[in-house]
C-alpha positions as a Markdown table, in Angstrom:
| # | Residue | x | y | z |
|---|---|---|---|---|
| 1 | Met | -7.1 | -16.2 | -26.3 |
| 2 | Phe | -3.4 | -16.9 | -25.8 |
| 3 | Tyr | -2.4 | -13.6 | -27.1 |
| 4 | Leu | -4.9 | -11.7 | -24.8 |
| 5 | Asp | -3.3 | -13.8 | -21.9 |
| 6 | Leu | 0.1 | -12.9 | -22.7 |
| 7 | Tyr | -0.7 | -9.2 | -23.1 |
| 8 | Phe | -2.3 | -9.0 | -19.8 |
| 9 | Ser | 0.8 | -11.0 | -18.3 |
| 10 | Phe | 3.0 | -8.2 | -20.1 |
| 11 | Val | 1.0 | -5.4 | -18.8 |
| 12 | Phe | 1.0 | -6.7 | -15.2 |
| 13 | Met | 4.8 | -7.1 | -15.2 |
| 14 | Leu | 5.2 | -3.7 | -16.5 |
| 15 | Leu | 3.1 | -2.1 | -13.7 |
| 16 | Leu | 4.8 | -4.1 | -11.3 |
| 17 | Leu | 8.2 | -2.9 | -12.7 |
| 18 | Ile | 7.0 | 0.7 | -12.6 |
| 19 | Cys | 5.8 | 0.4 | -8.9 |
| 20 | Val | 9.2 | -0.9 | -8.0 |
| 21 | Leu | 11.1 | 1.9 | -9.7 |
| 22 | Val | 8.8 | 4.6 | -8.2 |
| 23 | Gly | 9.4 | 2.8 | -4.6 |
| 24 | Val | 13.2 | 3.0 | -5.3 |
| 25 | Ala | 13.0 | 6.5 | -6.7 |
| 26 | Phe | 11.2 | 7.7 | -3.6 |
């Protein structure tokens, strides 16, 4: 379960980074 939690944390951070980049771009 540790890897699953780490995977979801990574995906969440990636989505957050994409949202920030889109916000800066537009």
